[in-house]
C-alpha positions as CSV (number, residue, x, y, z in Angstrom):
1,X,-12.4,-9.3,39.0
2,X,-14.4,-8.8,35.8
3,X,-12.8,-8.4,32.4
4,X,-14.1,-7.3,29.0
5,X,-12.8,-8.1,25.5
6,X,-13.2,-5.8,22.5
7,X,-11.4,-5.6,19.2
8,X,-7.9,-4.0,19.3
9,X,-8.0,-0.4,18.3
10,X,-5.4,2.3,17.8
11,X,-6.0,3.7,21.3
12,X,-4.5,0.4,22.6
13,X,-1.1,1.0,20.9
14,X,1.0,1.9,23.9
15,X,-0.5,-0.6,26.4
16,X,-0.2,-3.4,24.0
17,X,3.4,-2.6,22.9
18,X,4.4,-2.2,26.6
19,X,3.0,-5.7,27.4
20,X,4.7,-7.2,24.3
21,X,8.0,-5.5,25.1
22,X,8.0,-6.8,28.6
23,X,8.3,-10.3,27.1
24,X,10.9,-9.2,24.6
25,X,13.1,-8.1,27.6
26,X,12.2,-10.8,30.1
27,X,11.6,-14.0,28.2
28,X,13.6,-16.7,26.4
29,X,10.9,-17.1,23.7
30,X,12.0,-16.2,20.2
31,X,11.0,-12.6,20.1
32,X,13.0,-9.7,18.7
33,X,16.3,-9.1,20.4
34,X,15.3,-5.5,21.3
35,X,12.2,-3.8,22.3
36,X,10.0,-2.6,19.5
37,X,8.9,1.0,19.0
38,X,5.2,1.9,19.4
39,X,5.1,2.2,15.6
40,X,5.4,-1.7,15.4
41,X,1.8,-1.8,16.6
42,X,0.9,-1.0,13.0
43,X,2.7,-4.3,12.0
44,X,0.6,-6.2,14.5
45,X,-2.6,-4.7,13.0
46,X,-1.5,-5.5,9.5
47,X,-0.6,-9.2,10.4
48,X,-4.0,-9.7,11.9
49,X,-6.0,-7.9,9.2
50,X,-9.1,-9.9,8.4
51,X,-8.9,-12.0,11.6
52,X,-10.3,-11.4,15.1
53,X,-8.4,-9.5,17.7
54,X,-9.1,-8.6,21.3
55,X,-7.8,-6.3,24.0
56,X,-8.7,-7.5,27.4
57,X,-9.5,-4.8,30.0
58,X,-10.0,-5.0,33.7
59,X,-13.0,-3.4,35.4
60,X,-10.9,-0.1,35.7
61,X,-10.4,0.0,31.9
62,X,-6.7,-1.0,32.1
63,X,-5.5,-3.3,29.3
64,X,-4.3,-6.5,31.0
65,X,-3.7,-8.5,27.8
66,X,-4.3,-8.9,24.2
67,X,-4.7,-11.6,21.6
68,X,-5.1,-12.0,17.8
69,X,-5.3,-14.5,15.1
70,X,-3.1,-14.2,12.0
71,X,-2.5,-16.2,8.9
72,X,-0.7,-19.4,9.6
73,X,0.7,-20.0,6.2
74,X,0.2,-18.3,2.9
75,X,-0.3,-21.5,1.0
76,X,-3.8,-22.1,-0.3
77,X,-4.1,-25.4,1.6
78,X,-3.8,-23.5,4.8
79,X,-6.4,-20.7,3.9
80,X,-8.7,-21.9,6.7
81,X,-6.1,-21.9,9.4
82,X,-4.8,-19.2,11.7
83,X,-2.1,-18.9,14.4
84,X,-3.1,-17.6,17.8
85,X,-0.9,-15.0,19.5
86,X,-1.7,-13.7,23.0
87,X,0.1,-11.9,25.8
88,X,-0.9,-11.2,29.3
89,X,0.3,-8.3,31.5
90,X,2.9,-9.8,33.9
91,X,0.9,-8.6,36.9
92,X,-2.0,-10.8,35.8
93,X,-0.2,-14.1,35.3
94,X,0.2,-17.0,37.7
95,X,-3.0,-16.2,39.5
96,X,-4.6,-19.6,39.1
97,X,-8.3,-20.1,39.6
98,X,-10.1,-19.0,42.7
99,X,-11.0,-22.1,44.7
100,X,-14.4,-20.6,45.5
101,X,-15.5,-20.4,41.9
């Protein structure tokens, strides 16, 4: 399957929040206790302002994941560092690599 990556845009709001909320509901990671509303997408955009972002789409145009960089720490000594955040749609995890590739 082929994938494309492009910067996250407002049209990605619902797909990205649906993927994120899957992990809120089904993961032990330290995420919010409850699903976030679609408006929380604006918080993601704000956190990653000035850093690269990417929505990953399959060959049919469906978002199957997203990633972004955001500031690691506000202290000046960390000004050149960033934290990576990414989430993959649950239907696209655990696939491994094709042995024929």
